C-alpha positions in Angstrom: 10.9 9.9 -20.4 14.0 8.2 -21.5 17.4 8.7 -19.8 19.9 10.2 -22.3 22.7 12.2 -20.5 23.5 13.8 -23.9 25.7 16.9 -23.9 24.0 19.9 -25.6 24.7 23.4 -26.7 22.7 25.9 -24.5 21.8 29.5 -24.6 21.0 30.7 -21.1 20.9 34.0 -19.2 22.0 34.8 -15.6 20.3 37.6 -13.6 22.4 40.1 -11.6 21.3 38.1 -8.5 23.0 35.0 -10.0 19.9 33.1 -11.1 20.6 30.9 -14.1 17.8 30.4 -16.6 17.9 28.2 -19.7 16.5 29.8 -22.9 17.0 27.3 -25.8 19.3 24.4 -26.7 20.4 22.4 -29.6 20.4 18.6 -29.6 21.0 15.8 -32.1 18.0 13.7 -32.9 17.9 11.1 -35.7 21.1 12.4 -37.2 19.9 16.0 -37.5 20.3 19.1 -35.3 17.2 20.3 -33.6 16.8 23.7 -31.8 14.4 23.6 -28.8 13.1 26.8 -27.2 12.3 26.4 -23.5 8.5 26.9 -23.2 8.1 26.7 -19.4 10.3 25.7 -16.5 8.2 23.5 -14.3 10.7 22.7 -11.5 14.2 23.7 -10.5 16.4 21.6 -8.0 19.8 22.2 -6.6 21.7 19.0 -5.8 25.3 17.7 -5.4 26.7 15.3 -8.1 30.1 13.8 -7.4 30.8 16.6 -4.9 30.0 19.5 -7.2 26.8 21.6 -7.3 24.3 20.8 -10.0 21.1 22.5 -11.1 18.3 20.4 -12.6 15.5 22.0 -14.6 12.3 20.1 -15.5 10.9 21.9 -18.6 8.1 21.8 -21.1 8.2 22.8 -24.8 6.2 22.2 -27.9 8.4 20.2 -30.3 7.2 19.4 -33.8 3.6 20.1 -32.7 3.7 17.9 -29.5 4.2 19.1 -26.0 7.2 17.3 -24.4 8.5 17.3 -20.8 12.2 16.9 -20.4 15.0 17.4 -17.8 18.1 19.6 -18.3 21.1 19.5 -15.9 23.8 22.1 -15.5 27.1 21.0 -13.8 28.7 24.1 -12.4 32.1 22.4 -11.8 32.8 21.9 -15.6 30.1 24.3 -16.9 28.4 21.7 -19.1 24.7 21.2 -19.9 23.2 17.8 -20.3 19.8 16.7 -21.7 19.3 14.2 -18.9 15.8 12.9 -19.7 13.7 13.3 -22.9 
C-alpha cells in the first residue's frame, strides 16, 4: 500500500447508537474520478491524531476487477475523510 493522505468525498451512515460506517467514496486516479463501493470493513481503530479523535477503517473492495485493500481515516474534529493508504 502506498501512503496518499488524499481528501475524498464519502457517503457513510451512522446508526442510532452512533456507529459510523463508510459506504462508498469518490477519489481522483489518473486524472479521472473513480467511485469505490466499500466491499468489506476488515478492521476499525479509534486513535488520537493531533489531540482529536480519529477513526481508521481498513477495507477491501473489488476495483476494476482486482481486489484492493486500503485504509480510510475520518477526522472528527474537522469532519473530513482521507484515503490514507491505497
